[in-house]
C-alpha positions, 0 to 999 in steps of 0.5 A: 432123091429123098423126100424131106420131113419138115418140122415146125417150131415157134412160141405159142400163138405164132401160127405154127398149126395154121401154117403147117396145116396149109403147107401139108395141104398144099404139098399133099403130105401127111401132117402130125402134131406134138400138141395134138398127140399130147391132147390125146394123152390128156384125154386118155388120162381124163385130164382137161386139155388146158395149157398147164396140163398139156405142158405138164404132160409134155414135160413128163413124156419128154423126160421119161421117153423122148424117143418113144414120144417121137415114135408115137407122134409119127405113128398117129399118121402111120408114117413110114420111112421115106414118106414126106411128112410135116411135123408140128410143135417141136419144143425141145432141142432133144426132140429135134435131134431124135426126129432127125435120127428117126427120119434118116436117111431123109433130110429134116427141114426145120422151120422156125416161126416167130411173131411180134408179141402183139400178134401172139396176144391177138391170136391167143385172145381169139382162142377159147382156152384163155391163154392170153391171161397167162402168157407170161407163165406159159412162156416161163414154163420149162417146155418153152425154154428151148423154143425161146433160146436155141431152136431158132438157131438150129432152123434151116428157115425162119419166118416172121408170121406177121410179115406175109399172108399165110398163103404167101408164106406157104408158097415161099416155104414150098418153093424153098423146100423144093429148091433145097431138098427136091431139085436134083443137083 
């Protein structure tokens, strides 16, 4: 039985990073993040890690070398084939497809998180970088297109992050992952 890779997608402010971090901690798995990787690229370039800059860099990396981007993100935690891993921040259908290929023969469990607009606004208002004021422009950016249109349809599991406490959601995810991917049939 092969351990799965678990990937997360969802709009900005739905709780992906918090949930994926809690799940990785609960399962004792490595966790990596496209957002963290892109922030590190911004830092290397001397760019301020504000949303507009991060979206521009992400768009550039996906356009120029999407497979290289995926490999670089996996490399941040020294992931090796066969190891379970949590991957946060899928924003493009193309990236999801490449990740499915890169982790083979492991299955990739794809989780989509969503939240009501009020919840997203509250979460974004709590952040230091002022994303709330530009939520409409954030959502309109090309890096958000697949998140809003087709990634949810591709998901193995969908969760609304405001319906359960984070720890309850992580428990359910863990149970579903074990039942679907880690229980001998």
